[in-house]
N, C-alpha and C positions, 0 to 999 in steps of 0.2 A: 437552425441558426443561419443567418444570412452571411454570405461572404463579403469581404471588403468591397469588391466590385459591385455587388448587388446593393449594398448600402449607398455607395456613391451614385449609382444610377438612380436610385430612389430620390436622393437629394437633388440630382440634376433635373429630374422630371418636375419636382415641386417648384424649383426656382425658375424653370422654363415657364410654368404656369403663371407665376408671379410676374415675370418680365412681360408676358404677353397680355396680361390683364390691363384694363384701362386704369390709370393711376387714380382718377377721381372716384372710381367705384371700388377700388381695392384697398381694404384696410389691412389685409393680411401681409405678413412678412416673416422673415426668419425670427426676429425678435422684436418686431416693429411696433410702432405706435398705433393707436386707434382707441376709440371710445369704448368699443365692445370688448368682451373677454370670452367670446365663443371659441376662440382658438388660442393656443399658446403663442402664436405669432404676434398677438396684439398688445403685449404687455411690457416689453423690455427696453424699448428705444429711448435714448436721450434726445433732447431738443437741440437741433443743429442750427436753428434759424438765426442765432446771434453771431455765428462764426463767419468771418470774412471769406469770400469765395463760395459761399453756399448757393447752390442752384436747386430750387424746388423740384424741377423736372427730373433731376437725377436722384432724388431722395425717395426711395421706395420703403423707407422705414426698416431696412434690413440690418439693424445694428443693435448693440447693447451697451455702447459707450461712445466716447468722443476721442478716439486715439490721436487724431490729428491735432487736437488741442494740446496734447501733452508731448508731442513727438519731437520737439526741439528742432524743427526744420529750419535750415538757413538758406539764404538766397544762393542760387546756383547748385543746390543739392540735387542728386538723383534719388528719387523716391519711388519705391515699389509698394503698391497696394495689393494685398493678397485677398482674393475674393472681392473684386472691385465692383461687382453688380452693375448698376446703371451709371456709375461714375461719381457718386457723391463725395466720398473721401478723397478720391483722386483730384477732383476739382478744388477742394479746399487745400489739399497739399500743393496744388499748382499755384494758388495764391501766395502760399508761404515761400515756395522755392523761386517764384518769379520767372520772368522771361528767359533768364540765363540757365535755369534748371530744367529738369526733365522728370516727368512722372510716367511710370509704366504700371498699368493695371493688369492683373491676371485673374481670369475667371474661367471655369471649365464648362459654363453653360452658354452655348452659342447665342441664344436669345438675349442674354444679358450683354454679351460682347456687342451684338448688333445695336442694342439700345444705347450702350455707353459710347460707341463710336459715333452714332447719330448725334448724341448730346454734345460731344466734343466738336464735331464738324459744324453744327449750327452756331456754335459760339466762337469758331475760329481758333480753337486751342491747338496750335500746331506742335506744342511741346508736351502733349499728353497722348500716350499710345496705349492701346488695349490689345492684349495678346490672349488668345484662347489657349488654355493649358491647365495642367494639374499642378497644384502647389506642392505636391509631393515630388514632382519632377519639373521644376520651373523652367520655362523656355527663356532662360536668362543665363548669360555666362557668369563665371565666378568673379567675385570681387567687383561687382557692378554698382551696388547701391550704397549711398551714404545713410539712408534711413529706410526702414520698412515699417509700414503700418498695416493693420488688419482689424476688421470690426466684426466680431461674432462669427468667425469662420472656422477656426481650428477645431472647435467642438463638433463641427460637421464632418471632420476628416477622421476616418478610422485609425490611420497611422500617424498619430500626432508627433511621435519621435522623429519620423521621417521628414515631416514638415520643418521641425526645428533644426534638423541637420541641414536642410536646404536653405533655411534662413541664414544659417552660419556661413554656408558656402557662398551665397550670393552677396552678402554684405562685404563691403570693403573692410580691411583691417582698421579698427577704430570706429567703424560704423555702429549704429544702434537701431533698436526697434522699439516701437510702442504698440502694443496689441491689446485690444479689448476682447474679452471672451467670457463664457459662462463656465463656472466651476462649481464643485459641490463640497459641502462639509457634512459627511454622513452619507448613508446609503439610500438611494431611491427605491421605492417598491418595485418589484419585478414587473408589475403590470405597466408601470410608466417606462421602465427601461426597454421593454419590448414593443412599445407602441410606436408605429411608424411616424405618426404625426408629431409625437413628442421628440423623436430624433430629428426630423427635418425642422422642427421648431426650436432647436438648439439645446434642449434640456437633456434628453435621454443620452445624447452623445458626449455629455460633459464628464470630465474626470475629477478626481479629488484635487482640491486646491493645492495641497502640499505636494502631491505627485506632479502636478503641472509645473510648479516652481522647481522641483527637483530635476525634471526633464531638461529645463532650461540650463540649470547649473551643470548637469552631467554632460551637456553638449559644448561646454567650454566658455559660456558667456560669463561676464563679470558685472559687478554693480547692478545686480538684479533688484529692482524696486517696484513695489506695488503702488502705482500712482493714484489709483482710485479703487475703492472697494464698496460696493453697495449691495444690499439684499434685494432679491427678486422674490416677490410673493405671487405664487400662481393662484388665481382665484378659484374658489370652490366649484364654480360652474364648469371650469375646465377639468379640474381633478375628478369630478364626478363622472366624467366621460370614461374614466379608466378604473376608478376605485369605488367600492361599495361604501356605504356610510361608515361601517365598522373599520374598513381599511383607511378611509380618509381620516377618521379620528385618530387611529394609530399613527398615521404619517405625521399629523400635526403635533402629536406628543413625542415624536421620535427625536426631535431636535435637528433633523436634517435641514441644512441650509442650501439654497440655490443662490449663487452670488455672481454678480458681474464685476470682474476685475479688469483693470488696465495695468499691464505689466511693461516695464522698461528694462532693457538690458543692453549691454555693449559687447561687441566682438573685440577681443584684445588686439592691440596694435602688434606689428611684427616684432617690435622691440620688447613688448611685454611677453609675447610668446617665447622669444629667445631667452628672456630673463628667467622664465619659469622652467627652463631646462637646467638652471643652476640653483644655488641656494638662495639667490637674492629675493625670491618671492615667498620664502618660507616665513 
């Protein structure tokens, strides 16, 4: 059994490889787009091209949703993007927050930070900043962000509860998040759960959908809403890399669902937190 640090290092190595590959020849990604299905990386991304602020050079296909589309970003907001990659969601968030706002991207892969900073510099985006760091211990002071977004990242983190606690710490009172992620309904076969590529490809590290939502509630968030929920179908040619024909048949009949969800939740205001120390919120 790998330690949490070993898992994180494996993920870091995979995303360093993706960042350093030539974009035109690289179809692989965490949950990214692509015509082939030889890896789990190629099957989950949504199409960003119609969103204002989209920059093709920053889109490595490392997502499973469109959280910035649902994030209710206002002009002047401070937005934090967790697992910012080459800057795709951060640049879309910048379009929404405008020149008076600020966007902070956080990623723990140095090659991704370098790529994102280059993409921001060549576009003259002075209000977009990229910080190298672990989202379990964000390099951000408390009560900083109006909005937090993240796209297919929490499933890669062993300590999901720790990340959610950090999101709560870093959001301003009354702030909110919109996060796209992979979750499960039912149990994955052991062969998939233990496969390194399936973990770095966002599937093996996913947890049960209900547990995911309960973690958010347990950490004090309110108005929790699933903004989007779509099924992810892993093609047979990928599954056959890990499962025998008999195991594949059993998996298909098991009813296990792999889903991409986009979740919204709010941090209570100081007044709401004070109220909940009395009978007024019962």
